[in-house]
N, C-alpha and C positions, 0 to 999 in steps of 0.2 A: 231124849231130844235135848238140844242145847237149851240152857236156861235163859235164853233171850230170843225175842222174836226176830226173824230175819229182816222185817221192815225196820225194827229198831236198830238192828245191826248196821243197816245202811246209813241211817242218820248218825250213829256213833262213829262209823268209819269215815264219813264225810268230814266230821270235825276232828276225829282222832288222827286222820291221815295228815292233817296240817301240823299236828303236834308231834308226829312221828320223828324220830331222830333223823337229822340231816347231816350229822357229823360223825356217824358211826364208823367203826373200823371198816375199811373198804377191802373186800376180797378176803381170800383165805391165806392167812400167814403161813410161811413155810414151816415154822415151828408148830403151828396149830395142828397140823395133820401128821406130825411125826411121833405122836405118842404110841406106845405099844399097847394095843387093845387086849393083849393076852395077859397083861400084868394086872395086879390088884389096883382097882381105882374106884372112885365114887363120882357119879354124875348127878347133876341137879336138873330135874325135869319140872317145868312150870306149865300148867294147863289151865283151862278156863272152866272146866266142869265144877259144879257146886252142889247139886242135889245129892242127897245121901246115896241113892242107888247108883248114880253116875260115879261118885267118888269111890265107891266100893268096886265098881267095874274097872276103874283105872288101876286100883291097887291089885286086882286080880291079874290084869294085863301085865303089870310090872313084875308080879310074882312069877309069872310064866317066863319072863325074860331072864330074871335072876337065876331061875332054876337051870335055864339053858346056858347062861353065862355066869357061873358062880363067882368069878373074879370081879365082876362089875356090879357095884351096888348103886342103887338109885334113890336119891332123896326126892320125894314128890311134894310139890307145892301146888295146891289147887285154887280155884276161884280167882285166877289172875286175868285181869283185863289187858288189852293191848297197850294201854298207857303205862301200866305197871311193868309189863314185859319190856317195852321200849326203853324205859328209864334204866332198867337193869342191864339191858343189852348195851346201852351206851356207857354205863358205869363199869361193867365188867367186875372182876374180883372173884374170890372163892365162893361167895354166896349167890352169884349171878347164875342164871340158867345156862346149861350146856345145850339142852334141848328144850324147845318151846312148842306148844300147841295152841292154836288160836281158832276161834269160830269165824274170824273175819277174813274171808277170802278176798274181799275188796282191798285189803291192804297188801296183797302179794306184790304188786308193782312197787310199792314203797319199800317193803322189806328187801326186795331184790336190788332195786336201783341204789338204795342207800348203802348196801353192803352190810346191813345188820345181820343177815343170815348168809351162810356160805352157799356157793353154787354146788349143788349135789351131783351134777353130771359126772364129775371125775369119780365120785364114790360109786355111782351106778355102773360106770364102765369097769372100774376095778373089781366090782362084785359080779360082773357079767350079767347084769339085770337090765333088760330093755324096758324102759318106762312105757313106751307106746304099746307094748304087748302085755304089760302088767296091769295098767290102769284103764278104766273106761275113758273114751275119747275126751269127753267134756272135763272130767277130773284131771286128766293129763294136761289139758289146756290151762285150767285156772290156777295151776300150781307153778307156773313159770312166767317170766316176763322178758321179752326180747332175747330169748335164747338162754337166759339164766334160770335154771331150775332150782330156786332157793327154798322151795317147799315141796312137800309130797302130800297126797291125800290121806286122811286118817278118818275113815267113815264119811258118808255123804248124805245129802238131803236131795230127794227127788220130789218134784211137784206134780200133782195129778188132780183128778176130779172126784170129790166125794158126792154121793147122791142118795137121796131118801128113796129107797126101793119101794116102800109102802106108798109114798106119794106118787111115784111113777105108775104103779099098778092102778091106783085110783084114777089117774088121769088117762089111762089107756096107753101109756108110753112103754114100748116093748124093750128098748135098750138105750144105753147112754148115747148121746149125740157124738158124732165123730168129726163133724165140720162146724165152723162157727155159724153158718146159716142154719144148720140143724139145731145148734145150741140155742140160738135166739128163739126159734119156734118152740122148743121145749121149755125154755125159761118163761116165756109168755103163758104157755099152757099150764104151768105149775103155779102161776101167780093168781091169787084170789084176793079180791078187795074186801075191806071192812071199813065202811064209811070213807073217810078221806085218807085212810092208810091201808095197810095190808093185813090180811089174816095169815096169808102165807106168801112169801116172795120167792119166786123161782130161783133167783140168783142175785147177790149184791154185787153189781158191776163196778161200783165206784172205787177209785184208787185207794181210798181210806178204808176199804172193806177188808180189813185184816191182811191176808196174804195176796190180795189182788193188786200187787204193785205193777208198775210199768214193765219192769224187766221180766216178771213172771208171765205176763201176757205176751210180751214181745218174743219171749223164748220160743213160742209156738210158730213164729214167723221166720225163724232162723236168720236174724239180721246180722249184718257185718258192722259192728260199732265204729271201727276205724279203718281208714284206707291204708294203702301201703306206705304212705308218708306219715302215718300216725295222726292224721287229721280226722275230725269227727265226720262220720258218714251219715249222720242223722237226716240231712236234707237230700242226700243222694240215693241211698238205698231205699227202694220203694217198700221194703218190708216194714219200715217204721211208719210211713203214712198209712199202710194197710192196717197195721196193728192199732194205731190210734183211732182210725175210722171204725173198726169193728167194735172197740170198747165204747166209743161215743154213741154208736148206733144202739148198743145194748142199753146204755143209760137212758136214751130217749124212748126206746121201745118199752121199757119197764116202768115208766112213770115220770122220768125226768130227774135231773140232778137234785133239785130242791126237795122233792117228795121223798126220794131215796135217802137223802141225808137226814131228813126229819125222822124217818123210820129207823135209820141206823143208830141215831142218838138214843133210842129207846131199848136197844138190844144189849145183850151181855158182852163182856170183853173177850178177847181172843183166848186167854189162858184159863178162864174160869169154867165151872161146870155149866154156866148159863150161856155158853157160846150159842149163837142163834141156829147153828146147824144141829147141835145137840138137842135143842128145844123144839126143833121142827119149824121154827119161824122162817128159816131159809132152807129151801129144798136141795140146793146144790152149792158146793163150796170148793173153791180153788185152795189147795193146801198141801202141806208137806206130809211125808210118811208118818210123822209123829202123831198126826191128828187121829189116826185110826185107834191107837191105844187110848187117847183121851176121850174119844167118842164112846168107846166100849166101856171105859170107866164111868162115864156119865149115865150108863144104863138107859140108853135111848129107848123109846117105846115104838121104834120102827126099825126095819132091817136096813143096814148100811151097805151101800154099794160103792165100789172103787173102780175107776177107769182112768185111762190117760185123758189129758185135756184135749179139747178139739183142736183141729189144725185148719188153716185156711182152705177154702174150697178147692183151690188149684194145687194144693199139696196133700190131697186126700191119701195118696200112696205113702205118706210119711206118718200117718196116724200111729200113735204108740210112742212118739217122742215126748220129751218134756224138758223142763228147766232143771238144771243140776247145780248144786252148790255143796258146801260141806265144811268139815274141819280140816285144818292143815297142820303140818309139823315141819320143823326145821332145826338146823344146828346153828348156834350162835357163833358169829365170827370172832368173838372175844374168847371163846372156849379154847383151852389148851389141851383138850381131850377129844379132839374131833373124830379120831378113828374109833374110839370107844363109843362116842356119841352116835356115830354112824351105825354101829352094831345095834344100838337101841332103836334108832329110827327105822333101820332096815327090818328089824323084828316086828315092830308095831305096825308097819305099813305094808310089808310084803309077805310076811309069814301067813299062809292061808289060815291055819288053825287059830292063830292069834287074832287075825282080823275077824274071822267068823265068831269066835268067842266074845269079842268086844261088841260086835254087832248084835249078838243075841242078848247081851246085857244092857246095852244102851238103846236098842231098838232104832238105830239109824241104819242106813243102807251100807252094805259092805263096799269097800273102796278098791278092790281088785277084781279083775275078770274071773279069776279062779274062785275067789270067795263068793262071788255072786251066784255061782252054780254049785256050791258045796252042799253035799247031802247033810252036813252037820248043822246047817242053818235051821233055826226054829222060828216059825212065824205063823201068824194067822194066814190062811190061804189068800186073803185079799191083799196081803202085803206083797205078794208076788208081782202085782202090777208095778210097784215101785222098783223092784229088782229088775224087771224088764225095761222100765224107763231108763234106769241107770246104765244098763248094758247096751241100750239102743244107740248106734253110732250117729243117728240124726239128732239125738238130744243135744241141747245147747247150754251155754253158760254165758256169763258176762266177762269179757277179757280184762286182764290186769291193766292198770294205768299207773303212771308215775305218781299221781296224787290220790291214789286209792279210790274210794267210792264217790268222790266228788262229782264225777260226770253222771253217775247214776242218780244222785240226789238232784242234779240240775234237770235231768230228763223227767224225774218224778214231779218236780215243781211245775214244769211245763204241763205235765199231765193233769195236775190239779186245775191249772188255769183253763185248759182246753175243755175238760169235762164239765166245768162249772159255767162255761160260756164267757168267761173273762177274756179268753183268747178265742177269736172266731176264725182266723185265717190259719189253717193248719200248715200249709206250705211255708208261709212267712214265719210262723212260730217255730217250725222245725229249723229253718235257716238261722233264725236269731239264737236259738238254743245251741245249735252247732257252733256258732261263732263264740258263744260264751264258754263252751267246753274247751275249744281251742285256746282261748285266752287263758283260762285257768291252768291248763296243762303247760303252756309256754311259761307261765309265771312260776310253776313248780319245778321246772327243770334248771 
């Protein structure tokens, strides 16, 4: 799993996107793509992974590439943040990256619009690879901005529902809920009081509840974030109002914001062994595919179940979809070895065995349709749920924006105000938030 929480990534992206280069090289230089990829050359690859097992996996991936391309050597630099990557992309030079990998899909719009990374469409065409037939729909969407495909997916994250099977059986619940109304009923049934607090909480609905962010909830409602003119759709698309309404209803049904926050303050953190799902203090958890391994490592005293997140009652036929994000890769516009760099990017992101091997090592979701169904994938049977969510054409993501993840952070801030009761008029609040998003985007252009 990435060494940073996706919620933290949004906050970082919101601030980092402002600092992202605005004077980068624009477009692909004619000399940049004229290198001979069959000649001896050395590339610099910068990536964000830092955990020992992840770093080892990257080295293995690169070893496979160098074996297939003995003339191309790769210098690998890990633990690189977007800030460090952007400084190097702006500066260029022999030590700057030719190929980059980032956890922050929220910055794709900035990467593309600034020209920091080259448009890969010509490379795909030259290689006769159709991205729409190669990558899952949501991943294909979040790696481009306004027709510029400046990044490609390099493994993904899919969000689903973890549930305490033992608690389900004890409560007489036969199967995981498929709609939000069913979910509310189940969450209440799984909640038991202990004085003024909870002995067991069915679900922590608050937006501060680890991965229960606004975009992860909203992904199940299939919203359209921007209209055809690039304006915020927050006050126009009923999916947003429906999503916020469902979450607030859950908050109220499970004890109210204040009681839930008081309880949350007593619980373990997201990445430690005392995560409240691991300890049984919370019976259901919205989370990414990496949680399964962490929960198993924690040696829980209950059986863990995995299912897709619920969908709106009027979208019951789309049950099985989920929110998708992931890691991205791209080629630096400052690189003078773009053809060789493409060979590396193509291998890492479209070679089925390479993607499968990397997925097996990192325990993230494969990022090509072929890899998702490869018999060489090794995984716990429950992990299959996330493979199916990733392959589901109804699964959604958050679209790229010129100012990165700022609009998502703005929506999240409104979510905090609405769930806590500081903002009581949902329609007016959505309209006000949409106006702020439009203002921020206009200022960034």
